[in-house]
C-alpha positions as CSV (number, residue, x, y, z in Angstrom):
1,X,-1.4,20.4,32.5
2,X,-2.0,22.0,29.1
3,X,0.8,20.0,27.5
4,X,-0.7,16.7,28.6
5,X,-4.1,17.6,27.3
6,X,-2.7,18.6,23.9
7,X,-0.8,15.4,23.6
8,X,-3.7,13.3,24.5
9,X,-6.0,15.0,22.0
10,X,-3.6,14.4,19.1
11,X,-4.4,11.6,16.8
12,X,-1.9,8.9,16.0
13,X,-1.3,8.8,12.2
14,X,-2.1,5.0,12.0
15,X,-5.4,5.6,13.7
16,X,-6.5,8.0,11.0
17,X,-6.4,5.3,8.3
18,X,-9.9,3.9,7.8
19,X,-10.2,0.1,8.3
20,X,-11.5,-0.3,4.8
21,X,-8.4,1.2,3.3
22,X,-6.2,-1.1,5.4
23,X,-8.2,-4.1,4.3
24,X,-7.9,-3.0,0.7
25,X,-4.2,-2.6,1.0
26,X,-3.8,-6.0,2.5
27,X,-5.9,-7.6,-0.3
28,X,-3.8,-5.8,-2.9
29,X,-0.6,-7.0,-1.4
30,X,-1.8,-10.6,-1.1
31,X,-3.3,-10.6,-4.6
32,X,-0.2,-9.2,-6.2
33,X,2.0,-11.4,-4.1
34,X,0.4,-14.5,-5.6
35,X,1.1,-13.1,-9.1
36,X,4.8,-12.5,-8.2
37,X,5.0,-16.1,-6.8
38,X,3.7,-17.4,-10.1
39,X,6.3,-15.3,-12.0
40,X,9.1,-16.7,-9.7
41,X,7.9,-20.3,-10.3
42,X,7.9,-19.7,-14.1
43,X,11.4,-18.2,-14.0
44,X,12.6,-21.3,-12.1
45,X,11.3,-23.8,-14.6
46,X,11.1,-21.6,-17.7
47,X,14.3,-23.0,-19.3
48,X,12.9,-26.5,-19.3
49,X,10.0,-25.4,-21.5
50,X,12.1,-24.9,-24.7
51,X,11.6,-28.5,-26.0
52,X,7.8,-28.2,-26.3
53,X,7.3,-24.5,-26.8
54,X,4.0,-24.6,-28.7
55,X,2.3,-26.7,-26.1
56,X,3.4,-24.5,-23.3
57,X,2.4,-21.4,-25.3
58,X,-1.1,-22.8,-25.6
59,X,-1.2,-23.7,-21.9
60,X,0.0,-20.2,-21.1
61,X,-2.8,-18.7,-23.2
62,X,-5.4,-20.9,-21.6
63,X,-4.1,-20.0,-18.1
64,X,-4.3,-16.3,-19.0
65,X,-7.9,-16.7,-20.2
66,X,-8.8,-18.7,-17.0
67,X,-7.3,-15.9,-14.9
68,X,-9.4,-13.3,-16.7
69,X,-12.5,-15.4,-16.1
70,X,-11.7,-15.7,-12.4
71,X,-11.3,-12.0,-12.2
72,X,-14.7,-11.6,-13.7
73,X,-16.1,-14.0,-11.1
74,X,-15.0,-11.7,-8.3
75,X,-17.9,-9.4,-9.4
76,X,-20.5,-12.1,-8.8
77,X,-18.9,-13.5,-5.6
78,X,-17.5,-10.6,-3.7
79,X,-17.2,-12.6,-0.5
80,X,-14.6,-14.7,-2.3
81,X,-12.7,-11.8,-3.8
82,X,-9.4,-12.4,-2.2
83,X,-9.0,-16.2,-3.0
84,X,-10.4,-15.7,-6.6
85,X,-8.1,-12.7,-7.2
86,X,-5.1,-14.5,-5.9
87,X,-5.7,-17.6,-8.1
88,X,-6.5,-15.3,-11.1
89,X,-3.2,-13.4,-10.7
90,X,-1.3,-16.6,-10.2
91,X,-2.8,-18.1,-13.4
92,X,-2.1,-15.0,-15.4
93,X,1.5,-14.7,-14.3
94,X,2.4,-18.4,-15.1
């Protein structure tokens, strides 16, 4: 009887993680996953960019700035944090 009461009172490790921490971890994985996807896309087509390097360098700089601006927008629109952060990371990694 005492062994069943002690096992029922123990907390499962996953139940001890607060929901906010779980949501933050999922957001982080999705946001960084979008950035890694951008890096993979660039690696696939990067060799074709050699012919017009200056134009693609300018486009890359513009995408980096746009990504930074989108990251700042997450402060003003927290309800759209995940989509804005994903697109920002994607733009910054291209």
